[in-house]
C-alpha positions, 0 to 999 in steps of 0.5 A: 500500500502507498504510505499515503493510504495510511494517512487517508485512513488516519484522516477518515478516522476523524471525519476529515475527507477533503484533502489537498495534495501538493505535487511536484516530483512525479506529480502526474504519476501520483495524480494518475494513481490516486485519482479523485480519491473515491477509491479511498473514500476521500475527495482529493484536489491537487495543487501542482508546483511547476517550480519548487516553492518550498515547504511554506510557499507550496502550502501558501499556493494551495491555500486557494482551496480553503480560504479563511480557515485553519488547516491541518497539514501532514507531510506525505511521507509520514507514518504516524499515530496521532489523535487528531481530535485532541490536536484540533481541540488543543489548537482551538483552545489556545488561539495560537497562529500555529500548533506543531505536533511533537514527540520527545526526542528519544531515538530521534536525536538526528532531528532539530530539537523544538524547545517549549516553555512551561505553558507548551509555547514553542520558544526555540527551534534548534540553536543553542542546546538548552537545559529543558528537554527538546522535542522532535517535530513529526510533520503534522501541524495546524496553521491559521490564515494569519500564519500563512500570510507571512508567505508571499504568493507564488514565491518560494518559502521555508515553513521553518525559516520564513514562518516559525522562526520569523514569528519567534523573532517578532514581538507577537511571539509569546503564545503564538506557536504551541507544541502538542506532545504525542507519544504515538508511533511515528516514522518519516520515510525520506530515505531508503533506510527509513523505508526499510525500517518502517517495513521492519516495524510492520513485520514486528507488529509495531 
């Protein structure tokens, strides 16, 4: 099964069936395989990039599909267990511009650490090592229209550098980025080794 089929299952479990897929590399093959999503009982729209717009610019370009609504963004190469209902309720209660789903670093020490204060506000992404524990960002987040408007349309932008870190440097920073901590399974499949490890996890019943 394609890894994205597991993401569809996760979204459907929480009643989310309207999905926008950002496309670039081999995008035509992805569209040909997934179609309109009816085979997976979801409704898929596509936002192709002729030129790479980066992690932020691509989402900004796709924002024409949903208008002035908060959106849930999940990286397409992720296998994860995540309670989306709790994540969404947590985000709504905080009035933050963005909420990042995080896991304790544990075996994920090769990822950039995210640091929180005592109120679960994100205070730093990487940088100087701190005495407080760091967390790994698992590629799932909720973003508001205000957050996305930091990125100009049709121009490249990095979600971390031009979005999160820019907001952390601003005077509006406190409480604008929340961290939602989860303990569920997570593995991103961006290399052959990680793909192999994910398959071994399946065989071991993880």
